[in-house]
C-alpha positions in Angstrom: -83.3 17.0 110.0 -82.9 20.4 108.4 -80.7 22.9 110.4 -83.1 25.8 109.7 -86.7 26.2 108.9 -87.6 29.0 106.6 -90.7 31.3 106.9 -91.3 35.0 106.7 -93.2 37.8 108.4 -94.3 41.2 107.1 -92.8 44.1 109.0 -93.2 47.9 108.6 -90.3 49.7 107.1 -89.3 51.2 110.4 -88.9 47.7 112.0 -86.9 46.5 109.0 -84.6 49.5 109.5 -84.2 48.7 113.2 -83.2 45.1 112.4 -80.5 46.5 110.1 -79.2 48.9 112.8 -79.0 46.0 115.3 -77.2 43.8 112.8 -74.6 46.6 112.1 -74.1 47.2 115.8 -73.5 43.5 116.5 -71.5 42.9 113.4 -73.7 40.0 112.3 -75.8 39.0 109.2 -79.4 39.9 109.3 -80.4 36.2 109.6 -78.1 35.6 112.6 -79.3 38.9 114.2 -82.9 37.8 114.0 -82.1 34.4 115.4 -80.2 36.0 118.4 -83.1 38.4 119.0 -85.6 35.7 119.1 -83.5 33.5 121.3 -83.2 36.4 123.8 -86.9 37.2 123.5 -87.9 33.5 124.2 -85.6 33.3 127.2 -87.3 36.3 128.7 -90.9 35.5 127.7 -90.8 31.9 128.8 -89.8 32.9 132.3 -92.7 35.4 132.7 -96.2 34.8 133.8 -98.6 34.7 130.7 -100.2 38.0 131.7 -96.8 39.7 132.2 -95.4 38.7 128.8 -94.7 41.6 126.4 -96.3 42.4 123.1 -95.7 45.2 120.6 -98.5 47.7 120.2 -98.7 47.0 116.5 -100.1 43.5 117.2 -103.2 44.7 119.0 -103.7 47.4 116.3 -103.0 44.8 113.5 -100.5 47.1 111.8 -99.4 46.9 109.0 -103.0 46.1 107.8 -103.6 43.1 105.6 -104.1 44.9 102.3 -102.9 42.3 99.9 -99.5 42.1 98.1 -100.4 44.4 95.2 -101.5 47.2 97.5 -98.4 47.2 99.7 -96.3 48.9 97.0 -98.4 52.0 97.3 -97.8 52.4 101.0 -94.0 52.5 101.5 -94.3 52.6 105.3 -96.0 49.2 105.3 -92.6 47.7 104.6 -92.1 44.2 103.3 -91.3 40.6 104.2 -88.5 39.6 106.6 -87.3 36.1 105.8 -86.6 34.0 108.8 -84.3 31.0 108.9 -84.9 29.6 112.3 -83.8 26.5 114.2 -86.6 23.8 114.3 -89.1 24.4 117.0 -88.2 28.1 117.5 -91.2 29.4 115.5 -93.7 27.3 117.6 -92.1 28.5 120.8 -92.3 32.1 119.7 -96.0 31.7 118.8 -96.7 30.1 122.2 -95.5 33.1 124.2 -97.0 35.8 121.9 -100.2 37.7 122.0 -103.4 36.1 120.6 -106.5 38.3 120.9 -109.8 36.6 121.7 -111.3 35.2 118.6 -108.1 35.0 116.6 -106.7 31.8 115.2 -103.5 30.8 113.4 -105.4 29.7 110.3 -108.5 31.9 109.6 -109.8 34.7 107.4 -107.3 37.5 107.4 -109.4 39.6 109.8 -109.4 36.8 112.3 -105.9 35.5 111.7 -103.4 35.8 114.6 -100.0 37.3 114.0 -98.1 35.6 116.8 -94.8 35.0 115.0 -94.9 38.6 113.8 -95.6 39.7 117.3 -92.6 37.8 118.6 -90.3 39.4 116.0 -91.6 42.9 116.4 -91.4 42.8 120.2 -87.9 41.3 120.1 -86.7 44.1 117.9 -88.4 46.9 119.9 -86.8 45.9 123.2 -83.3 46.5 121.7 -84.0 49.2 119.1 -87.1 51.4 119.4 -88.7 52.2 116.1 -91.7 54.3 114.9 -93.4 55.8 111.9 -96.2 58.1 111.3 -98.8 55.5 112.4 -97.1 54.4 115.5 -95.6 57.7 116.5 -96.1 58.7 120.1 -97.7 55.4 121.1 -96.3 53.3 124.0 -94.5 50.7 122.0 -94.6 47.7 124.3 -97.5 46.5 126.5 -98.0 43.5 128.8 -100.4 40.9 127.4 -103.2 41.6 129.9 -102.9 45.3 129.1 -103.2 44.6 125.4 -106.3 42.5 126.0 -107.7 45.4 128.1 -107.2 47.8 125.2 -108.9 45.3 122.9 -111.8 45.0 125.4 -112.3 48.8 125.2 -112.3 48.6 121.3 -114.9 45.7 121.5 -117.1 47.8 123.7 -116.8 50.9 121.5 -117.8 49.0 118.4 -120.7 47.0 119.9 -123.5 46.6 117.4 -127.3 46.5 118.1 -127.4 42.7 118.5 -124.5 42.8 121.0 -126.0 45.7 122.9 -129.3 43.8 123.2 -127.5 41.0 125.0 -125.6 43.3 127.4 -128.7 45.3 128.1 -130.7 42.1 128.9 -127.9 41.1 131.3 -128.2 44.4 133.0 -132.0 44.1 133.3 -131.6 40.6 134.7 -129.0 41.7 137.3 -130.8 44.9 138.2 -134.6 44.5 137.8 -137.0 47.4 137.9 -137.8 49.1 141.2 -140.9 47.0 141.6 -138.8 43.8 141.3 -140.2 43.0 137.9 -138.1 42.2 134.9 -138.8 42.3 131.2 -137.6 40.5 128.1 -135.2 37.6 128.5 -134.6 38.5 132.1 -138.1 37.4 132.9 -136.9 33.9 132.8 -135.4 34.2 136.3 -132.0 33.1 137.5 -131.6 30.5 134.8 -132.2 33.0 132.0 -129.8 35.4 133.7 -127.1 32.7 134.0 -127.4 31.9 130.3 -127.3 35.5 129.3 -124.2 36.1 131.4 -122.5 33.2 129.6 -123.5 34.5 126.2 -122.2 37.9 127.1 -119.0 36.5 128.3 -118.6 34.5 125.1 -119.2 37.6 123.1 -116.2 39.2 124.7 -114.2 36.0 124.3 -113.6 33.6 121.4 -116.8 34.3 119.5 -116.3 38.0 119.1 -115.9 39.6 115.7 -112.9 41.2 114.1 -112.6 43.7 111.2 -110.5 46.6 110.1 -113.1 48.9 111.8 -112.4 47.4 115.2 -108.6 47.6 114.8 -108.9 51.2 113.7 -111.0 52.1 116.8 -108.4 50.3 118.9 -105.8 52.6 117.4 -107.9 55.7 118.2 -108.3 54.5 121.8 -104.6 53.9 122.0 -103.9 57.4 120.9 -106.2 58.7 123.6 -104.7 56.7 126.4 -101.2 55.5 125.5 -99.5 58.7 124.4 -98.0 61.6 126.4 -96.9 61.6 130.0 -99.8 59.5 131.2 -99.2 56.5 129.0 -97.5 54.4 131.7 -100.4 55.0 134.1 -102.9 54.1 131.3 -101.0 50.9 130.6 -101.4 50.0 134.3 -105.1 50.8 134.2 -105.5 48.5 131.1 -103.6 45.8 132.9 -105.5 46.0 136.2 -108.9 46.2 134.5 -110.4 47.6 137.7 -113.2 50.0 138.4 -111.7 52.8 136.2 -111.4 50.4 133.2 -114.9 49.0 133.7 -116.4 52.5 133.8 -114.5 53.4 130.7 -115.8 50.3 128.9 -119.4 51.2 129.8 -118.8 54.8 128.6 -117.5 53.4 125.3 -120.2 50.8 124.9 -123.0 53.4 125.4 -121.1 56.4 124.0 -122.8 59.7 123.2 -122.5 61.2 119.7 -119.4 63.2 120.5 -117.5 60.3 122.0 -118.6 58.0 119.3 -117.4 60.4 116.7 -114.0 60.7 118.4 -113.6 56.9 118.8 -114.6 56.3 115.1 -112.5 59.1 113.7 -111.3 58.2 110.2 -113.8 55.4 109.7 -117.0 57.0 108.4 -120.4 55.6 108.8 -119.5 51.9 108.4 -122.1 49.4 109.6 -120.8 46.1 111.2 -124.2 44.9 112.3 -123.9 41.7 110.3 -120.7 40.8 112.1 -122.3 41.6 115.4 -125.3 39.4 114.6 -123.0 36.6 113.6 -121.0 37.0 116.9 -124.2 36.8 119.0 -125.2 33.6 117.1 -121.7 32.1 117.7 -121.9 33.0 121.4 -125.4 31.6 121.8 -124.3 28.5 119.9 -121.2 28.0 122.0 -123.4 28.1 125.2 -125.9 25.7 123.6 -123.2 23.2 122.8 -121.9 23.3 126.3 -125.4 22.7 127.7 -126.0 19.9 125.2 -122.7 18.2 126.3 -123.9 18.4 130.0 -127.3 17.1 129.0 -125.8 14.0 127.4 -124.3 13.0 130.7 -127.2 14.0 133.0 -130.3 13.6 130.7 -132.1 11.1 132.9 -135.0 9.6 131.0 -135.1 12.4 128.5 -134.4 11.1 125.0 -135.1 14.3 122.9 -133.8 17.8 122.9 -134.1 20.9 120.6 -130.8 22.7 120.2 -131.2 26.5 119.7 -129.6 27.8 117.6 -130.2 26.6 115.0 -133.4 24.9 116.1 -133.1 21.3 115.2 -134.4 18.3 117.1 -132.1 15.7 118.5 -133.1 12.2 119.5 -131.0 9.6 121.2 -131.7 5.8 121.4 -133.2 5.6 124.9 -130.7 3.0 126.2 -127.6 4.9 125.0 -125.8 6.8 127.7 -122.8 9.1 128.3 -120.7 8.9 131.4 -118.2 11.2 133.1 -114.8 9.4 132.7 -112.3 11.5 134.7 -111.8 14.7 136.6 -110.6 18.1 135.2 -107.2 17.5 133.6 -107.1 13.9 134.8 -106.5 10.8 132.7 -109.5 8.7 131.6 -110.5 6.1 134.1 -110.5 2.4 133.2 -112.1 0.6 131.5 -113.1 3.7 129.5 -109.5 4.5 128.5 -109.1 0.9 127.1 -112.4 1.1 125.2 -111.5 4.5 123.7 -108.1 3.2 122.6 -109.9 0.2 120.9 -112.1 2.6 118.9 -115.3 1.7 120.7 -116.1 5.0 122.5 -115.8 8.8 121.8 -114.4 11.2 124.3 -116.0 14.6 124.6 -115.9 17.5 127.1 -118.8 17.9 129.5 -118.7 20.6 132.1 -115.0 20.9 131.5 -114.2 17.3 132.3 -113.8 14.3 130.0 -116.9 12.1 129.3 -117.4 9.1 127.0 -120.3 8.1 124.6 -122.1 5.9 123.8 -122.5 3.3 126.6 -125.4 0.9 127.2 -126.2 -1.5 130.0 -125.3 -5.1 129.3 -127.1 -8.3 130.5 -124.9 -8.4 133.5 -126.0 -4.9 134.5 -122.7 -3.2 133.7 -122.1 -0.3 131.3 -120.3 -1.2 128.1 -119.8 0.3 124.6 -122.8 0.1 122.2 -122.5 -2.9 119.9 -121.6 -1.9 116.3 -120.6 1.7 117.2 -117.2 1.3 115.6 -118.1 2.9 112.2 -119.4 6.1 113.9 -116.3 6.3 116.1 -114.1 5.8 113.0 -115.9 8.7 111.3 -114.9 11.0 114.1 -111.2 10.1 113.8 -108.9 13.2 114.2 -111.4 15.3 116.2 -110.3 16.8 119.5 -112.5 16.2 122.6 -113.8 19.8 122.4 -115.0 19.1 118.9 -116.6 15.8 119.5 -119.7 17.2 121.1 -120.9 18.7 117.8 -120.1 15.4 116.0 -122.3 13.6 118.5 -125.0 16.2 117.9 -124.9 15.4 114.2 -125.3 11.7 115.0 -128.4 12.4 117.0 -130.0 15.0 114.7 -133.4 13.8 113.6 -133.3 14.3 109.8 -137.0 13.4 109.5 -138.1 16.4 111.6 -139.7 19.2 109.6 -139.4 21.8 112.4 -138.3 25.3 111.6 -136.9 28.3 113.5 -136.0 31.9 112.7 -132.4 30.9 112.1 -133.2 27.6 110.3 -135.8 28.7 107.8 -135.7 25.4 105.9 -135.8 21.9 107.5 -132.5 20.1 108.0 -132.3 17.6 105.2 -129.6 15.0 104.6 -129.1 14.8 100.9 -127.2 11.9 99.5 -125.7 12.0 96.0 -127.9 9.9 93.7 -125.1 7.6 92.8 -124.4 6.9 96.5 -128.0 6.3 97.3 -128.1 3.8 94.4 -125.0 2.1 95.6 -126.4 1.7 99.1 -129.6 0.3 97.7 -131.9 3.1 98.8 -133.1 3.8 95.2 -133.2 1.8 92.0 -131.7 2.6 88.6 -134.9 4.3 87.4 -135.0 6.6 90.4 -131.3 7.5 89.9 -131.9 8.4 86.2 -134.9 10.6 87.1 -132.9 12.4 89.8 -130.0 13.0 87.3 -132.4 14.3 84.6 -134.0 16.7 87.1 -130.6 17.9 88.2 -129.6 18.5 84.6 -132.8 20.4 83.8 -132.3 22.6 86.9 -128.7 23.3 86.0 -129.6 24.3 82.4 -132.3 26.7 83.9 -129.6 28.2 86.2 -127.4 28.7 83.2 -130.2 30.5 81.4 -130.8 32.7 84.5 -127.1 33.6 84.5 -127.2 34.6 80.8 -130.4 36.6 81.4 -128.9 38.8 84.1 -125.5 39.1 82.4 -124.7 42.5 80.8 -121.2 41.8 79.6 -121.1 40.9 76.0 -117.5 39.8 76.3 -118.5 36.8 78.3 -121.9 36.2 76.9 -120.8 34.4 73.7 -118.4 32.2 75.6 -121.0 31.3 78.3 -123.5 30.4 75.6 -121.0 28.2 73.9 -120.2 26.4 77.1 -123.9 25.9 77.8 -124.6 24.6 74.3 -121.6 22.2 74.6 -123.0 20.9 77.9 -119.7 21.7 79.8 -120.7 22.7 83.3 -117.1 23.0 84.3 -116.4 25.6 81.6 -119.6 27.5 82.3 -118.8 27.7 86.0 -115.2 28.9 85.3 -116.4 31.6 82.9 -119.2 32.7 85.3 -116.6 33.1 88.0 -114.4 35.2 85.7 -117.5 37.3 84.9 -118.2 37.6 88.6 -121.7 36.1 88.3 -122.8 33.5 90.8 -123.5 30.1 89.3 -123.7 26.8 91.1 -124.9 23.6 89.3 -127.7 21.6 90.8 -126.4 18.2 92.0 -128.4 15.0 91.6 -129.3 14.2 95.2 -131.8 12.1 97.1 -133.3 13.3 100.5 -132.6 10.6 103.1 -135.9 9.9 104.9 -134.3 8.4 108.0 -134.1 9.8 111.5 -130.8 10.1 113.5 -127.8 8.3 112.1 -127.4 6.7 115.5 -130.6 4.7 114.7 -128.7 3.0 111.9 -126.5 1.3 114.4 -129.5 0.1 116.3 -130.9 -1.2 113.0 -127.7 -3.1 112.3 -127.2 -1.3 109.0 -124.0 -2.3 107.1 -120.9 -0.7 108.8 -119.6 1.0 105.6 -123.0 2.7 105.1 -123.1 3.8 108.8 -119.6 5.3 108.5 -120.4 7.1 105.3 -123.6 8.5 106.7 -121.9 9.6 109.9 -119.2 11.5 107.9 -121.8 13.0 105.5 -124.1 14.0 108.4 -121.2 15.8 110.2 -120.3 17.7 107.1 -123.9 18.6 106.3 -124.5 19.9 109.8 -121.4 22.1 109.5 -122.8 23.6 106.3 -126.3 24.1 107.8 -124.7 25.9 110.8 -123.0 28.3 108.4 -126.3 29.0 106.8 -127.9 29.5 110.1 -125.2 32.0 111.1 -125.7 33.7 107.8 -129.4 34.2 108.7 -128.3 35.9 111.9 -126.0 38.2 109.8 -129.0 39.1 107.6 -131.3 39.5 110.6 -128.9 42.1 112.1 -129.4 44.3 109.0 -133.2 43.8 109.2 -133.2 45.6 112.6 -134.9 42.9 114.5 -136.1 43.8 118.1 -133.7 43.1 121.0 -135.8 40.1 122.1 -134.8 38.4 118.9 -131.2 38.2 120.1 -131.9 37.4 123.7 -134.4 34.7 123.0 -132.5 33.1 120.1 
């Protein structure tokens, strides 16, 4: 086992200078100094309650910003990389006790990527050697985690887009109806509608919220209003407690007047993040829908069909397939379910926060047992966590023969098999395969001509024409990417006419076909969900009425 694991973090120049000062004071190398600082930091953090752990203000402000390697050289204060040579396991421990804002993940687009290891290093340095620069100057350097999340919550409120405001306003109408007791819009659905809206609104402020440079910039402006001067300690307590004062401030920021809005967005300009807001509302509504679907699986009674909105597709389950709760919250799976799961005959998912198993059916002896022949579908879900399995089961129950549409699924969900795979499985013959390949080739050539027709760069035109004439789709795609022109070849595919993949188990289809269909259906639904979220992004810029977002 290696004695040290190498990685690096990007620190501002002032933090790098602080590390050097600590190293000189301790008479150690920079590597050993950083190791000592992190050891001391972990010792303190791991003994604190999660809300009381410390974070550096730069983490919630995402400073230095992610500008890309080439741009950092133009901003000296943005510093550079600090190489870390840490003992095995230290980096993971550091991330575990560091700040992660709602909606951030370790591996994600740079706007959504957490900086937990950077946070640990920055906080460890600041505790021993305060540092600042022109961006951080005057700000309270260290916050408790709950206070940092309180600051972020104010930034979320201050940057709420029209789709998000539609949800929050519908919640208010549902909670506080008109004086005559009537309600309008989504709130007219009564307590059930109100409950769902509350869950969507909560999700919006949680893991489904959006991130961008604008939101971090607004967070910095709010920090300069609250966390500077003699009142910054009292402001940190207010952000930590999140009591009446904080809630009123959040409302003021969410529905800010022109003057307040201008102050909060100082330095940004008229940037429109409506698309991100529309996508966030879609994700929040989708998260609530998946939770409801997982509960429905266990408690569906005689119902064998359900429409999941968003995106608006029809699900059908074999009538005698069932799901069962298999343990309490945080408890181990009960027997015999645990044994069947270990044998690859059941899937575990989360329903109402507790583990459940699927699919079961009643045997001749009246007892519930795994569905016969389900092993290929279970194998296709290998590696998925229980909180991801619900969407996999959804893909297995999706009726691919349904031609229904919705605002966020403008084209029917179609499971397209590669022509070669459809031929191998015996769904089409050789003549059909040749026809599909010829149609795909003709469509690709037409797309190539379309690229050339809209291209105005003579430098690439000749090369693209040569690639087209030679029949090299790979070269044409590479050159189109260099010319920054979108091109995607048309694949030879066959639309599968079947219903849910689960029906193939009932029909005793060959196991290798069932497993391939299950894997392909899961991947296809993931792609369709991305398209559906993209429709929500576009709808936000189309200025849809508030009811569009509350009745999604």
